[in-house]
C-alpha positions in Angstrom: 167.3 86.5 196.8 169.8 89.4 196.7 171.7 90.4 193.6 174.9 90.3 195.6 174.6 86.6 196.2 177.0 85.1 193.6 175.9 81.5 194.1 172.2 82.2 193.5 173.0 84.5 190.6 175.1 81.7 189.1 172.2 79.3 189.5 169.8 81.7 187.8 172.2 82.3 184.9 172.7 78.5 184.5 168.9 77.9 184.6 168.3 80.7 182.1 171.0 79.3 179.8 169.6 75.8 180.0 166.1 77.1 179.3 167.3 79.0 176.3 169.3 76.0 175.0 166.3 73.8 175.2 164.0 76.3 173.5 166.5 77.1 170.8 166.1 73.5 169.4 162.8 74.6 167.9 164.0 78.1 166.7 165.0 77.0 163.2 161.6 75.5 162.3 159.8 78.5 163.8 162.0 81.1 162.1 161.7 79.3 158.7 157.9 79.3 158.8 157.3 82.5 160.7 153.8 82.7 162.2 152.7 82.9 165.8 155.4 84.1 168.2 157.9 84.6 165.4 160.9 86.6 166.9 160.7 89.0 163.9 157.3 90.2 165.0 157.4 93.7 166.6 155.0 96.4 167.5 155.4 99.7 165.6 158.6 101.5 166.7 159.1 99.4 169.8 162.4 97.5 170.1 162.0 93.8 168.9 162.0 91.4 171.9 164.9 89.6 170.3 167.1 92.6 169.8 170.6 92.2 171.3 170.3 92.4 175.1 173.5 94.4 175.6 171.6 97.7 175.1 168.2 99.0 175.9 165.4 100.5 173.7 165.6 104.2 172.7 162.5 106.3 172.2 162.8 105.8 168.4 162.7 102.0 168.8 166.4 101.3 168.0 168.7 99.4 170.4 170.9 102.1 172.0 172.3 103.3 175.2 172.7 101.1 178.3 169.6 100.7 180.5 170.8 103.3 182.9 174.0 105.4 183.1 176.9 104.1 185.0 178.0 106.1 188.1 179.9 109.2 187.0 178.7 109.0 183.4 176.4 111.4 181.6 172.7 110.5 182.0 171.0 108.9 179.0 169.1 111.3 176.8 165.4 111.6 177.5 163.1 109.9 175.0 161.3 112.2 172.6 157.7 111.8 173.7 154.9 112.7 171.4 152.4 115.3 172.5 149.6 114.0 170.4 148.1 110.6 170.1 148.6 107.9 172.7 151.9 106.3 173.8 152.7 103.7 176.4 155.9 104.5 178.3 157.5 101.8 180.4 159.4 103.7 183.2 160.5 100.6 185.1 160.1 96.9 184.3 161.5 95.0 187.3 159.3 92.9 189.5 159.7 92.8 193.3 161.4 95.0 195.8 165.0 93.8 195.2 167.1 96.1 192.8 168.2 94.2 189.7 170.7 95.1 187.0 169.3 96.9 184.0 165.8 97.4 185.3 164.2 99.8 187.9 161.0 99.1 189.8 157.6 98.6 188.1 156.0 101.8 186.8 154.3 102.8 183.6 152.8 105.9 182.0 150.1 106.1 179.4 150.4 109.4 177.5 147.2 110.7 175.9 147.6 113.9 173.9 150.5 114.9 176.2 148.8 114.1 179.5 150.4 111.5 181.7 148.4 108.8 183.5 150.9 107.0 185.7 150.3 103.4 186.9 152.3 102.1 189.9 155.4 103.6 191.5 158.2 101.1 192.1 161.6 102.0 193.3 163.2 104.5 190.8 159.9 105.7 189.4 160.6 109.3 190.5 163.9 109.5 188.7 162.7 107.6 185.7 159.7 110.0 185.3 162.1 112.9 185.1 164.6 111.0 182.8 161.7 110.5 180.4 161.4 114.3 180.1 158.1 114.5 182.0 157.3 117.2 184.6 154.7 117.3 187.3 152.7 119.7 185.0 152.3 116.7 182.6 150.8 114.4 185.3 147.1 114.1 184.9 146.4 111.3 187.4 148.1 108.5 189.4 147.0 104.9 189.8 148.1 102.2 192.3 147.1 98.6 191.4 147.7 97.2 194.9 149.5 98.1 198.1 152.6 96.0 197.8 155.9 97.9 198.5 157.3 97.4 195.0 154.3 99.2 193.5 154.1 101.9 196.1 157.7 102.7 197.0 158.1 106.0 195.0 154.5 107.3 195.1 155.0 109.6 198.1 158.6 110.5 197.0 157.2 111.8 193.7 154.6 113.9 195.5 156.6 115.0 198.5 159.7 116.1 196.5 157.7 118.0 193.9 154.7 119.6 195.7 156.6 122.9 195.6 159.8 124.5 194.3 161.1 123.9 190.8 158.6 122.3 188.3 156.0 121.6 191.1 152.6 120.1 191.0 150.5 122.9 189.4 147.4 121.9 191.2 145.5 119.1 193.0 146.4 115.6 191.8 143.8 112.7 191.7 145.3 109.4 193.0 143.4 106.2 192.6 144.1 103.0 194.5 142.9 100.4 196.9 141.0 101.1 200.1 141.6 99.2 203.4 141.7 95.4 203.0 139.5 95.0 206.1 141.4 92.0 207.5 144.9 90.5 207.5 145.5 87.0 206.0 145.8 84.1 208.4 149.4 83.3 209.3 151.1 80.5 207.5 151.3 77.9 208.9 148.3 78.6 211.1 150.1 77.9 214.4 152.6 80.8 213.9 152.3 83.7 216.3 153.1 87.1 214.7 153.1 90.5 216.5 151.7 92.7 213.7 152.5 96.3 213.2 150.0 99.1 214.0 147.3 96.8 215.5 144.8 99.7 215.7 144.9 100.0 211.9 146.7 97.0 210.5 145.3 97.3 206.9 145.4 100.9 205.9 144.2 101.9 202.4 145.5 104.6 200.1 144.1 107.5 202.1 145.5 106.4 205.4 148.8 105.7 203.7 149.2 109.2 202.3 147.9 110.8 205.6 150.6 108.9 207.6 153.3 109.8 205.1 152.4 113.5 205.4 152.5 113.3 209.2 155.8 111.5 209.2 157.4 114.2 207.0 155.7 117.2 208.7 158.9 118.8 209.8 160.3 119.1 206.3 156.9 120.1 204.9 156.3 122.8 207.5 159.8 124.3 207.0 159.3 124.5 203.3 155.8 126.1 203.7 157.1 128.6 206.3 160.5 129.4 204.7 160.2 128.8 201.0 156.5 129.5 200.5 155.7 126.0 199.2 151.9 125.3 199.2 150.0 123.0 201.6 150.6 119.5 200.4 147.3 118.4 202.0 145.5 120.5 199.4 147.3 119.0 196.5 146.7 115.3 197.0 143.2 113.9 196.3 143.2 110.2 197.0 140.3 108.1 195.7 139.9 104.6 197.1 138.5 102.4 194.4 135.1 101.2 195.6 134.4 97.5 195.0 131.1 96.4 193.5 129.0 93.9 195.4 130.8 90.7 194.3 131.4 88.7 197.6 135.2 89.3 197.4 136.9 88.9 200.8 140.5 89.1 202.0 140.2 85.7 203.7 138.1 84.1 201.0 137.8 84.4 197.3 139.8 87.5 196.4 138.8 87.7 192.7 135.4 86.1 192.1 134.1 86.3 188.5 132.8 89.7 187.8 132.3 92.3 185.1 134.6 95.3 184.8 133.5 98.4 186.7 134.1 102.1 186.2 136.9 104.0 188.0 137.2 107.3 186.3 136.5 109.1 183.0 137.5 112.4 181.5 137.6 113.9 178.0 140.7 111.8 177.1 140.2 108.3 178.6 137.8 106.0 180.4 139.3 103.8 183.1 137.7 100.5 184.2 139.0 97.9 186.7 138.5 94.4 187.8 139.8 92.3 190.8 142.7 90.0 190.1 144.1 87.2 192.2 147.3 88.1 193.9 147.1 86.4 197.3 147.5 87.4 200.0 147.2 91.0 198.9 143.6 92.3 198.7 142.3 94.1 196.9 144.5 93.9 193.8 143.3 95.6 190.6 143.9 95.3 186.9 143.1 98.5 185.0 141.9 99.3 181.5 142.3 102.6 179.7 140.2 103.3 176.6 141.1 106.3 174.5 140.3 107.7 171.1 143.6 106.1 169.9 143.2 102.6 171.4 143.1 100.6 174.6 145.7 99.6 177.1 145.3 97.1 180.0 147.6 96.8 183.0 147.4 93.5 184.7 148.9 94.6 188.0 150.2 91.6 189.9 148.1 88.5 189.4 147.9 84.8 188.5 146.2 83.9 185.3 142.9 85.3 186.3 139.6 84.9 184.3 138.6 88.5 185.3 141.7 89.8 183.5 140.7 88.0 180.3 137.3 89.7 180.5 138.7 93.1 181.2 141.2 92.8 178.3 138.8 91.6 175.6 139.8 93.2 172.3 142.4 95.5 173.9 145.1 96.8 171.7 147.9 96.4 174.3 148.0 94.2 177.4 150.9 94.9 179.8 151.2 91.8 181.9 153.5 90.8 184.7 155.7 87.8 184.0 157.6 85.3 186.2 159.7 82.4 185.0 159.1 79.8 187.6 161.5 77.3 185.9 164.4 79.7 186.4 163.2 81.0 189.8 163.0 77.5 191.2 166.8 77.3 190.8 167.5 80.4 192.9 167.4 78.7 196.3 164.3 80.6 197.6 162.6 79.4 200.7 159.5 77.3 200.6 157.4 80.2 201.7 158.8 82.5 199.0 158.2 79.9 196.3 154.7 79.4 197.5 154.0 83.1 197.0 155.6 83.0 193.5 153.4 80.1 192.4 150.1 81.3 193.9 150.4 85.0 193.4 152.0 85.4 189.9 151.6 84.3 186.3 154.2 82.1 184.8 155.5 83.5 181.5 154.5 80.3 179.6 150.8 81.0 180.4 150.7 84.5 179.1 150.5 83.8 175.3 147.4 81.7 175.7 145.8 84.2 178.1 146.5 87.0 175.6 145.0 84.9 172.8 141.8 84.2 174.8 141.5 88.0 175.4 142.0 88.8 171.7 144.6 91.5 172.3 146.9 92.7 169.6 150.1 93.2 171.5 151.4 91.5 174.7 154.0 93.5 176.6 155.9 91.8 179.4 156.7 93.9 182.4 157.3 93.4 186.2 159.8 90.7 185.1 161.0 88.2 187.8 163.9 87.6 187.8 164.3 91.1 186.3 168.1 91.4 185.9 169.0 91.8 182.3 172.2 89.9 183.1 170.2 86.9 184.3 167.6 86.2 181.6 168.0 87.1 178.0 165.1 88.8 176.3 164.9 85.9 173.9 164.0 83.5 176.7 161.1 85.8 177.8 159.9 86.3 174.2 159.9 82.6 173.2 158.1 81.5 176.3 155.5 84.2 176.2 154.8 83.6 172.5 153.4 80.1 173.0 149.8 79.9 171.9 149.6 83.6 170.8 149.4 84.9 167.2 149.8 88.5 168.1 153.0 90.6 168.8 155.0 90.0 172.0 157.3 92.7 173.3 159.7 92.2 176.2 159.6 95.4 178.2 162.7 97.5 178.9 163.0 100.7 181.0 162.1 103.8 179.0 160.7 101.9 176.1 157.9 103.6 174.2 155.1 101.8 172.3 152.6 103.8 170.3 149.0 102.8 170.9 147.0 102.5 167.7 143.7 100.7 167.5 140.0 101.0 167.6 138.5 104.5 168.0 136.7 105.3 171.2 134.5 108.2 172.1 132.5 109.2 175.2 128.9 108.3 174.9 
């Protein structure tokens, strides 16, 4: 689907309108009694999920400026980010590689005492990071949940464009992400013949990805090193391929067998653990949990409703989960192959409330929204569907939204 296709966009709007009309029949009873999923429930300072959708959340939680400035207009003011405590910052909330009105590609930052832990790098993440008022000196570490283009698009841009010059990387940056898959999936259907790219290394992991990007941009890098005294980018990037525990996971078999969360990284501000989630055909795909002295945040990455995620997210204060509305997407005229991927590789929004309830989380934040256009699906539709079966707070993510993280205390043992 492309956003320039009027027929498909009309179908999506019609489907969203019908969905909202059907759901609105029960709004009166729910609003009168309050309770689970009530539209009035909000997380501290975050914009309510049912706020008017003509604007986007400001850093102070009020509905304010447009999601992004129109061409030729002044840029939106940067949110005022706290330098103490922990804050979740949603840089981009769109799912998939196709640009959508009102949302940029998926990317998030967890701020812990002023240090930025960045998770995923969808299209626009480089610009959004700067618009949020963050510099490379604030960036503590980077994380990639899986090697799909819409989570990887701006990773190298961020590093390549800021390894020298104005406000550069001040030193080596640790980057965590998947290693090589080890095998490509079988073609679908099996009789198809496909001439794959780079047959000598068809499933590169994070380290090979960065190495190839540096080689492809060698001319620019060498000029800047020779002429402008920029440092050697090879000495600034420290990729860490997340090592899988012995769990029988396989790219052509069970991609996310039941497992316990395993450690990825720890420092004096946070402890990061991970688990495998089910996002076929991409392997490995990770969900990540950050435990801090101020509370815990879990990022689902891309996944179906995976039991491993429920285990990882047990008792977390905030769960940031991808969301797709299959009811609306099915009206978009996608191919059979595209719809198969949507159904088998993503979690329908109506499943998320019950998943969050099983995990015992306090707040469910919807991000990586498909369809992501704010002109296609009202926030109210996302909120009502995600609230089913959940007695916590539901927040529909918007670009540059900030959510304070307040919960159980954590300390290094």
